[in-house]
C-alpha positions as CSV (number, residue, x, y, z in Angstrom):
1,M,17.9,-30.8,17.3
2,D,18.4,-34.3,15.9
3,S,18.5,-35.1,12.2
4,S,14.9,-36.4,12.1
5,A,13.6,-33.2,13.8
6,V,15.6,-31.1,11.3
7,S,14.2,-33.1,8.4
8,Q,10.6,-32.6,9.7
9,H,11.2,-28.9,10.2
10,Q,12.6,-28.5,6.6
11,N,9.7,-30.5,5.1
12,R,7.2,-28.4,7.1
13,N,8.9,-25.1,5.8
14,G,9.0,-26.5,2.3
15,S,5.3,-27.4,2.3
16,E,4.4,-24.0,3.8
17,K,6.3,-22.3,0.9
18,V,4.5,-24.5,-1.7
19,T,1.2,-23.7,-0.1
20,K,1.9,-20.0,0.0
21,A,3.0,-20.2,-3.7
22,G,-0.2,-22.1,-4.5
23,L,-2.3,-19.5,-2.7
24,L,-0.5,-16.6,-4.5
25,D,-1.1,-18.3,-7.9
26,L,-4.8,-17.9,-7.3
27,F,-4.4,-14.1,-7.4
28,Y,-2.1,-14.1,-10.4
29,N,-2.9,-14.8,-14.0
30,D,0.3,-15.1,-16.0
31,I,-0.4,-15.3,-19.7
32,A,1.3,-15.9,-23.1
33,I,-0.1,-14.2,-26.2
34,D,0.3,-14.8,-29.9
35,L,-0.9,-11.4,-31.0
36,G,-1.5,-12.1,-34.6
37,T,-2.8,-10.0,-37.5
38,A,-5.6,-12.5,-38.2
39,N,-6.0,-14.4,-34.9
40,T,-5.0,-13.9,-31.3
41,L,-4.3,-17.0,-29.1
42,I,-3.8,-16.9,-25.4
43,S,-2.2,-19.5,-23.2
44,T,-2.2,-19.3,-19.4
45,K,0.4,-20.8,-17.0
46,G,-0.5,-24.4,-16.2
47,N,-3.7,-24.4,-18.3
48,G,-2.5,-24.3,-22.0
49,I,-4.4,-22.6,-24.7
50,V,-7.6,-21.0,-23.2
51,F,-8.5,-18.4,-25.9
52,S,-8.3,-18.5,-29.8
53,E,-10.3,-15.9,-31.7
54,P,-10.0,-13.4,-34.6
55,S,-8.1,-10.2,-33.9
56,I,-10.9,-7.8,-34.4
57,V,-13.0,-5.3,-32.3
58,A,-16.5,-3.9,-33.0
59,F,-17.1,-0.3,-31.8
60,S,-20.3,1.7,-31.4
61,L,-20.8,5.2,-32.8
62,E,-19.6,6.7,-29.4
63,G,-16.3,4.7,-29.7
64,S,-16.9,2.2,-27.0
65,P,-16.1,-1.5,-27.7
66,V,-19.2,-3.6,-28.3
67,C,-17.6,-7.0,-28.8
68,I,-14.3,-8.7,-29.8
69,G,-13.1,-11.8,-31.6
70,R,-15.5,-14.2,-33.3
71,E,-18.6,-12.2,-32.6
72,A,-17.0,-9.0,-34.1
73,W,-15.8,-11.1,-37.1
74,M,-19.4,-12.2,-37.8
75,M,-20.2,-8.4,-38.1
76,H,-17.2,-7.6,-40.3
77,E,-18.2,-6.0,-43.7
78,K,-21.9,-6.1,-42.6
79,T,-22.0,-3.0,-40.3
80,H,-24.2,0.1,-40.5
81,D,-23.2,3.7,-39.7
82,K,-23.7,3.2,-35.9
83,L,-21.3,0.3,-35.8
84,R,-17.8,-0.3,-37.1
85,T,-15.3,-3.1,-37.0
86,V,-11.5,-2.6,-36.6
87,R,-8.6,-5.0,-37.1
88,P,-6.0,-3.3,-34.9
89,L,-3.0,-5.2,-36.3
90,K,-1.5,-4.9,-39.7
91,D,1.6,-6.7,-41.0
92,G,2.1,-8.3,-37.6
93,V,2.3,-5.0,-35.6
94,I,-0.2,-2.6,-34.0
95,A,-1.7,-0.1,-36.5
96,D,-4.5,1.2,-34.2
97,F,-3.2,1.6,-30.7
98,E,-6.5,2.4,-29.0
99,A,-8.3,-0.5,-30.6
100,A,-5.5,-2.9,-29.8
101,E,-5.5,-1.8,-26.2
102,H,-9.3,-2.5,-25.9
103,M,-8.9,-5.8,-27.7
104,I,-6.0,-7.0,-25.5
105,R,-7.7,-6.0,-22.3
106,A,-11.0,-7.8,-23.3
107,M,-9.1,-10.9,-24.4
108,V,-7.1,-11.0,-21.2
109,K,-10.3,-10.7,-19.2
110,C,-11.7,-13.6,-21.1
111,A,-8.6,-15.7,-20.3
112,K,-8.6,-14.9,-16.5
113,K,-9.0,-17.8,-14.1
114,K,-10.9,-15.7,-11.6
115,W,-12.4,-12.2,-11.8
116,Y,-10.1,-10.9,-9.1
117,S,-6.8,-12.3,-10.5
118,T,-4.2,-9.8,-11.8
119,T,-1.7,-10.3,-14.7
120,R,1.8,-10.5,-13.2
121,Q,3.8,-11.6,-16.2
122,M,2.9,-11.5,-19.9
123,V,4.9,-13.0,-22.7
124,I,4.1,-11.7,-26.2
125,C,5.6,-12.9,-29.5
126,V,6.6,-10.3,-32.0
127,P,7.9,-10.4,-35.7
128,C,11.6,-10.5,-36.3
129,G,11.7,-7.2,-38.2
130,I,9.9,-5.2,-35.6
131,T,11.2,-1.7,-34.9
132,D,11.8,-0.1,-31.5
133,V,8.7,2.1,-31.9
134,E,6.5,-1.0,-32.7
135,K,8.0,-2.8,-29.7
136,R,7.1,0.1,-27.5
137,A,3.5,0.2,-28.9
138,I,3.1,-3.5,-28.0
139,R,4.6,-3.1,-24.6
140,D,2.5,-0.1,-23.8
141,S,-0.7,-1.8,-24.9
142,A,0.1,-4.8,-22.7
143,E,0.9,-2.7,-19.7
144,N,-2.2,-0.6,-20.2
145,A,-4.2,-3.9,-20.3
146,G,-2.9,-4.7,-16.8
147,A,0.4,-6.6,-17.2
148,R,3.1,-5.8,-14.6
149,E,6.0,-7.4,-16.4
150,V,6.0,-7.7,-20.2
151,Y,8.4,-10.0,-22.1
152,M,8.8,-10.5,-25.8
153,V,9.9,-13.4,-27.9
154,E,10.4,-13.5,-31.6
155,E,7.9,-15.5,-33.5
156,P,10.2,-18.0,-35.3
157,M,11.9,-18.8,-31.9
158,A,8.5,-19.3,-30.3
159,A,7.4,-21.5,-33.2
160,A,10.6,-23.6,-32.8
161,I,10.0,-24.1,-29.1
162,G,6.3,-24.9,-29.8
163,M,7.4,-27.6,-32.3
164,G,9.5,-29.3,-29.5
165,L,12.9,-28.4,-30.9
166,N,15.8,-27.9,-28.6
167,V,16.7,-24.3,-29.4
168,H,19.7,-24.3,-27.0
169,E,21.7,-27.0,-28.9
170,P,24.5,-26.2,-31.4
171,K,22.4,-27.4,-34.3
172,G,20.8,-25.3,-37.0
173,H,17.0,-25.3,-37.7
174,M,15.2,-23.3,-40.4
175,I,11.8,-22.1,-39.3
176,V,9.2,-20.5,-41.7
177,D,6.2,-19.1,-39.9
178,I,3.5,-17.9,-42.3
179,G,0.9,-15.9,-40.4
180,G,-1.7,-13.4,-41.4
181,G,0.4,-10.3,-41.8
182,T,4.0,-11.5,-42.0
183,T,6.1,-14.5,-43.1
184,E,9.0,-15.0,-40.7
185,I,12.0,-16.9,-42.0
186,A,14.8,-17.7,-39.5
187,V,17.8,-20.0,-38.9
188,I,18.0,-20.8,-35.2
189,A,21.0,-22.2,-33.2
190,L,22.4,-21.9,-29.7
191,S,19.3,-20.0,-28.3
192,G,19.6,-17.3,-30.9
193,I,18.5,-16.3,-34.4
194,V,21.6,-16.5,-36.7
195,H,19.8,-15.1,-39.7
196,A,16.2,-13.8,-40.0
197,Q,14.0,-12.3,-42.6
198,S,10.6,-10.8,-42.0
199,L,8.5,-10.5,-45.1
200,R,5.4,-8.4,-44.8
201,L,3.5,-10.7,-47.1
202,A,1.4,-13.6,-45.8
203,G,-2.1,-14.9,-45.5
204,D,-3.9,-11.6,-45.7
205,K,-2.0,-10.7,-49.0
206,L,-3.0,-14.1,-50.5
207,T,-6.6,-13.3,-49.6
208,E,-6.4,-9.8,-51.2
209,D,-4.8,-11.4,-54.3
210,I,-7.9,-13.6,-54.7
211,M,-10.3,-10.6,-54.3
212,H,-8.4,-8.6,-56.9
213,Y,-8.1,-11.5,-59.4
214,I,-11.9,-12.3,-59.3
215,R,-12.7,-8.7,-59.8
216,R,-10.2,-8.4,-62.7
217,T,-11.1,-11.6,-64.5
218,N,-14.9,-11.9,-63.8
219,N,-16.0,-8.4,-62.8
220,L,-17.2,-9.7,-59.5
221,L,-16.7,-7.9,-56.2
222,I,-16.3,-10.3,-53.2
223,G,-15.6,-9.5,-49.5
224,H,-12.6,-10.4,-47.4
225,K,-14.4,-13.2,-45.6
226,T,-15.5,-14.9,-48.9
227,A,-12.0,-14.7,-50.3
228,E,-10.6,-16.2,-47.0
229,K,-13.1,-19.1,-47.4
230,I,-12.0,-19.6,-51.0
231,K,-8.3,-19.7,-50.0
232,C,-8.9,-22.2,-47.2
233,E,-11.2,-24.5,-49.1
234,I,-9.7,-24.7,-52.6
235,G,-6.5,-22.7,-52.5
236,S,-3.2,-24.5,-53.3
237,A,0.4,-23.6,-54.0
238,A,1.0,-26.5,-56.5
239,P,-1.3,-28.6,-58.7
240,L,-3.7,-30.9,-56.9
241,E,-4.3,-34.6,-57.8
242,E,-7.9,-33.6,-58.3
243,E,-8.7,-30.0,-58.9
244,L,-11.5,-28.5,-56.8
245,E,-14.4,-26.1,-57.5
246,M,-16.8,-24.0,-55.5
247,D,-19.6,-21.5,-56.0
248,I,-19.1,-18.0,-54.7
249,K,-21.4,-15.0,-54.4
250,G,-20.7,-11.4,-54.8
251,R,-21.8,-8.2,-56.6
252,D,-21.5,-7.9,-60.4
253,V,-19.4,-4.7,-61.2
254,V,-21.2,-4.1,-64.5
255,A,-24.8,-4.9,-63.7
256,G,-24.6,-3.9,-60.0
257,I,-26.6,-6.9,-58.9
258,P,-25.7,-10.0,-56.8
259,K,-24.3,-12.9,-58.8
260,T,-23.1,-16.5,-58.3
261,L,-19.8,-17.6,-59.9
262,R,-18.1,-21.0,-60.0
263,I,-14.4,-20.9,-59.7
264,S,-11.7,-23.6,-59.6
265,S,-8.6,-24.3,-57.6
266,V,-6.6,-23.6,-60.8
267,D,-7.9,-20.0,-60.9
268,V,-7.2,-19.5,-57.2
269,R,-3.6,-20.9,-57.6
270,D,-3.1,-18.5,-60.5
271,A,-4.4,-15.6,-58.3
272,M,-1.9,-16.4,-55.5
273,S,1.1,-17.5,-57.7
274,Q,3.0,-14.2,-57.5
275,S,2.8,-13.9,-53.7
276,V,3.6,-17.6,-53.2
277,N,6.7,-17.2,-55.5
278,L,7.9,-14.2,-53.4
279,I,7.7,-16.4,-50.2
280,V,9.6,-19.2,-51.9
281,Q,12.2,-16.7,-53.2
282,A,12.7,-15.3,-49.7
283,I,13.3,-18.8,-48.4
284,L,15.9,-19.4,-51.1
285,G,17.5,-16.1,-50.3
286,S,17.8,-17.0,-46.6
287,L,19.4,-20.3,-47.5
288,E,22.0,-18.5,-49.6
289,Q,23.0,-16.4,-46.6
290,T,23.2,-19.4,-44.2
291,Q,26.6,-20.5,-42.9
292,P,27.8,-23.8,-44.4
293,E,27.8,-25.8,-41.1
294,L,24.2,-24.6,-40.4
295,A,23.2,-25.3,-44.0
296,A,24.4,-28.9,-43.4
297,D,22.2,-29.2,-40.3
298,I,19.2,-27.8,-42.3
299,L,19.9,-30.5,-45.0
300,D,19.6,-33.1,-42.2
301,H,16.5,-31.6,-40.4
302,G,14.7,-30.0,-43.3
303,I,12.6,-26.8,-43.2
304,M,9.9,-26.5,-40.6
305,L,6.6,-24.7,-41.5
306,A,4.3,-23.1,-38.9
307,G,1.5,-20.6,-38.9
308,G,-1.9,-20.7,-40.6
309,G,-0.2,-20.3,-44.0
310,A,1.4,-23.7,-43.6
311,L,-2.0,-25.2,-44.1
312,L,-2.2,-24.0,-47.7
313,K,-2.5,-27.1,-49.8
314,N,0.8,-28.4,-51.4
315,L,2.8,-25.4,-50.1
316,D,5.3,-27.8,-48.5
317,R,5.6,-29.6,-51.9
318,R,6.2,-26.4,-53.7
319,I,9.0,-25.3,-51.3
320,A,10.5,-28.8,-51.4
321,E,10.6,-28.8,-55.2
322,R,12.4,-25.4,-55.3
323,T,14.9,-25.9,-52.5
324,D,15.5,-29.7,-52.9
325,L,15.2,-30.0,-49.1
326,P,12.7,-32.0,-46.9
327,V,9.9,-29.8,-45.7
328,H,7.9,-30.6,-42.5
329,I,4.7,-29.0,-41.3
330,A,4.3,-28.6,-37.5
331,D,1.7,-30.5,-35.6
332,D,-1.2,-28.1,-35.4
333,P,0.7,-25.2,-37.1
334,L,-1.9,-22.6,-36.0
335,T,-1.0,-23.1,-32.4
336,A,2.8,-23.7,-32.6
337,V,3.7,-20.1,-31.8
338,V,1.4,-19.8,-28.8
339,R,2.5,-23.2,-27.5
340,G,6.1,-22.0,-27.7
341,T,5.3,-18.7,-26.1
342,G,3.5,-20.6,-23.3
343,A,6.6,-22.8,-22.7
344,V,8.7,-19.6,-22.3
345,L,6.2,-18.3,-19.8
346,D,6.2,-21.6,-17.9
347,N,10.0,-21.5,-17.6
348,L,11.3,-18.0,-18.0
349,E,14.6,-18.8,-16.3
350,Y,15.4,-21.6,-18.7
351,Y,14.4,-19.5,-21.7
352,K,15.8,-16.2,-20.6
353,S,18.3,-16.2,-23.4
354,V,15.6,-16.2,-26.1
355,V,13.6,-13.3,-24.6
356,V,13.9,-10.1,-26.5
């Protein structure tokens, strides 16, 4: 066989393999999941982020799931005795195994390309401080939801990849991922986490702080959703150039009737100050334990913030003032982790050293 015939034969075989791979991809639905306490985001291979909804499930009296995500969130704190809502994750890990399994299965179904496609590979991000028992709970839930192969990647590593950092290079990067249940602080270099600290204090704790503060100072009971709205709209970690105000509604503890109250961003900052201080102290503690050469790299690159908590007004300024280091917020910090998890899924061979 001459060289041109050999070349044609090789090209034909190569194109046949590509075609077969393309056909097989129709039947497989490889997905990456940022399984968060507050929100779950799903990215599929080749399609990017296809699902982003609250991590919550609504159950009927018989125990069967009624709905998940945003629809269930609308029902939260408004249900009757024949309906209940469950947030299956607490502090970044599964607290209700059965509810988590229902939620993951339903969310994976929503993310499927075709009804007949199966999940071959699933990459899930997990907190740094997760125990073996908690890892097993996540793995079992994923497998029961239909995944054949389950891989895990730690949240700060996923966030770093999602921010576009080269995690393989011999340079230090400090990542602070503030989610709903945990704050992950990590120093990353050479495809590994040199130092990590997982603080089970994050967005949900700040929301609870607001609820308790308003009850203590104004005798007004408000729900989790109202407190979350307050935090997002007027919450701040440091004084604002122009302080904000908003009207909130709740139930008066003394009179027992609905009541409207006007609160300011100063009040909200006061409510959250202790928890914000703990996060800043944890960052300072991690810097103290960082090796000198890596500390020099962090001085050059600064601290990178990701997660929904990074959107808290002036948090970057508060951290910068205390650490005397530049602080950068990731582009679209809410999706940084799932974008990184998706990148790991797209190239498992390249990122095999970062998989747990």
